[in-house]
C-alpha positions in Angstrom: 103.5 105.8 93.0 107.2 105.5 93.8 108.0 108.6 91.8 105.3 110.6 93.5 106.6 109.5 96.9 110.1 110.4 95.9 109.1 114.0 95.0 106.5 114.5 97.7 109.1 116.2 100.0 109.3 119.0 97.5 105.6 119.7 97.7 105.2 120.9 101.3 105.4 124.6 100.7 103.2 127.6 101.4 101.6 126.4 104.6 98.1 127.7 105.2 98.2 130.6 107.7 96.2 130.3 110.9 92.8 131.9 110.9 90.3 132.6 113.7 86.8 131.6 112.8 83.5 130.8 114.5 82.2 128.7 111.7 81.4 125.1 112.2 84.2 122.7 111.3 83.4 119.9 108.8 85.9 117.7 107.3 86.2 114.5 105.2 87.0 111.6 107.5 89.0 109.7 104.9 88.6 109.7 101.2 85.1 108.3 100.8 82.9 110.0 103.4 80.2 112.4 102.3 80.4 116.1 103.1 78.6 117.3 106.2 76.0 119.2 104.3 74.4 116.8 101.7 73.8 118.0 98.2 76.8 120.3 97.7 79.5 119.3 95.3 82.5 121.6 95.2 84.6 122.8 92.4 87.4 125.4 92.1 85.6 128.4 93.6 83.7 127.0 96.6 85.2 128.2 99.9 84.7 128.3 103.6 82.7 131.4 103.5 80.0 129.6 101.5 79.6 126.4 103.3 80.7 127.2 106.8 83.9 125.1 106.8 86.3 126.1 109.5 89.9 127.0 108.9 92.4 124.2 109.2 96.0 124.9 109.8 99.1 122.8 108.9 97.7 121.0 105.9 100.2 118.6 104.4 100.4 117.6 100.7 100.3 113.8 100.4 100.4 111.4 97.4 97.0 109.7 96.7 96.1 106.7 94.6 93.6 107.3 91.8 91.0 105.4 93.8 91.4 107.7 96.8 91.3 110.9 94.7 88.2 109.7 92.8 86.4 109.0 96.0 86.7 112.6 97.0 85.6 113.7 93.5 82.5 111.5 93.7 81.6 112.8 97.2 82.3 116.5 96.7 82.6 117.7 93.1 79.7 120.0 91.9 79.7 119.0 88.2 82.4 116.4 87.3 82.5 112.7 87.9 85.6 110.5 88.6 88.2 109.9 85.9 89.5 106.7 84.5 93.2 107.4 84.6 95.9 109.8 85.8 99.6 110.6 85.9 99.5 111.4 89.6 97.1 112.5 92.3 97.8 114.5 95.5 95.7 115.4 98.5 95.7 117.7 101.5 95.7 116.0 104.9 94.9 117.8 108.1 96.5 117.2 111.6 93.7 114.9 112.5 94.3 112.7 109.4 91.3 114.0 107.4 91.5 114.6 103.7 90.4 118.1 102.8 90.9 118.1 99.1 92.5 116.4 96.1 93.9 117.1 92.7 94.1 114.6 89.8 96.7 115.4 87.1 96.5 113.6 83.8 97.1 114.0 80.1 95.6 117.0 78.2 92.0 116.3 77.1 92.6 118.1 73.8 94.5 115.7 71.6 96.4 118.5 69.7 98.3 119.5 72.9 101.6 117.8 73.3 101.1 115.3 76.2 104.9 114.8 76.6 105.3 118.4 77.6 102.0 119.4 79.2 100.2 118.1 82.2 96.6 118.8 83.0 94.7 119.0 86.2 91.6 117.1 85.2 89.9 117.3 88.6 90.4 119.5 91.7 88.0 119.3 94.6 88.0 120.5 98.3 85.6 120.5 101.2 85.8 124.3 101.3 88.9 124.5 103.6 90.5 128.0 103.4 93.4 128.1 100.9 93.0 124.5 99.9 92.5 125.2 96.2 95.5 127.4 95.9 97.7 125.0 97.8 96.7 122.1 95.6 97.3 124.1 92.4 100.8 125.1 93.6 101.7 121.6 94.7 100.5 120.1 91.4 102.6 122.6 89.5 105.7 121.8 91.5 105.2 118.1 91.1 104.7 118.4 87.3 107.9 120.5 87.1 109.8 117.9 89.1 108.7 115.3 86.6 110.0 117.3 83.7 106.8 118.9 82.3 107.1 122.3 80.7 103.6 123.5 81.4 100.5 122.6 83.5 97.0 123.6 82.5 93.4 123.2 83.6 89.9 124.3 82.5 87.1 126.1 84.5 83.5 126.9 83.5 83.5 130.3 81.7 80.2 131.5 83.0 80.2 130.4 86.6 83.8 130.2 87.8 86.0 133.3 88.2 89.5 131.8 88.4 90.3 133.6 91.6 92.2 130.6 93.1 94.2 130.2 89.8 95.2 133.9 89.9 96.3 133.6 93.4 98.5 130.5 92.5 100.2 132.4 89.7 98.3 130.9 86.7 97.2 132.8 83.6 94.2 132.6 81.4 95.1 131.4 77.9 91.9 131.0 76.0 88.1 130.5 76.1 87.0 127.3 74.3 83.8 127.0 72.3 82.5 124.1 74.3 80.4 121.3 73.0 81.0 117.6 72.6 84.4 116.0 72.0 82.8 113.4 69.8 83.3 113.8 66.0 82.2 111.7 63.0 85.8 110.3 62.8 86.0 109.5 66.5 83.3 108.7 69.0 83.0 107.2 72.5 84.1 110.4 74.3 82.2 110.8 77.5 79.5 113.5 77.7 78.4 113.2 81.3 80.0 116.5 82.2 79.4 120.2 81.3 79.6 121.0 77.6 79.4 124.8 77.8 82.3 127.2 77.2 85.4 126.8 79.3 88.4 128.8 80.1 91.9 127.3 79.8 94.3 128.4 82.5 98.0 127.5 82.5 101.3 128.0 84.3 104.7 127.8 82.6 107.1 125.4 84.3 110.2 126.0 82.1 113.5 126.4 84.0 
């Protein structure tokens, strides 16, 4: 937590531009409150135009504990549940003190990937606030670079997510996975309470 606090000053870039909107404003009043429209769980691609969330200006990147970030995931994510560990987590806080999104960065899920060089966004969730996804992606990459990682990556669902926020944040699609369970005869006990279909791996190089 001390290291995340130390580098947090480097994360406050790319402020969200002001936007005029007539849409109803809904926000998360702290990490654990449910979204204003029950039943919707957000992932990478959900935005204000879909759920009627008003634009929020002057969002600030803040460090979060894993518990705080997981509370947002449990309340808002469309298809993933909270994680059991992380390297660091960050959030987006509005002027009123509300949290509008969170990113959890951990070790690569695929064991063949060098975890000493590569960080992975294992969860990213927002309440639909405009530009929140791109801002969290950019801040996560800057934090990982400041900590010495050479690359940061994440996965999205191949059939239902377009990667538009990743493209906007300067990420590139690397591969499409075959999907399926992580469990093998030689190793079990990998969780299967999440989508098992094909996924796309997106990454951003952090080399100096």
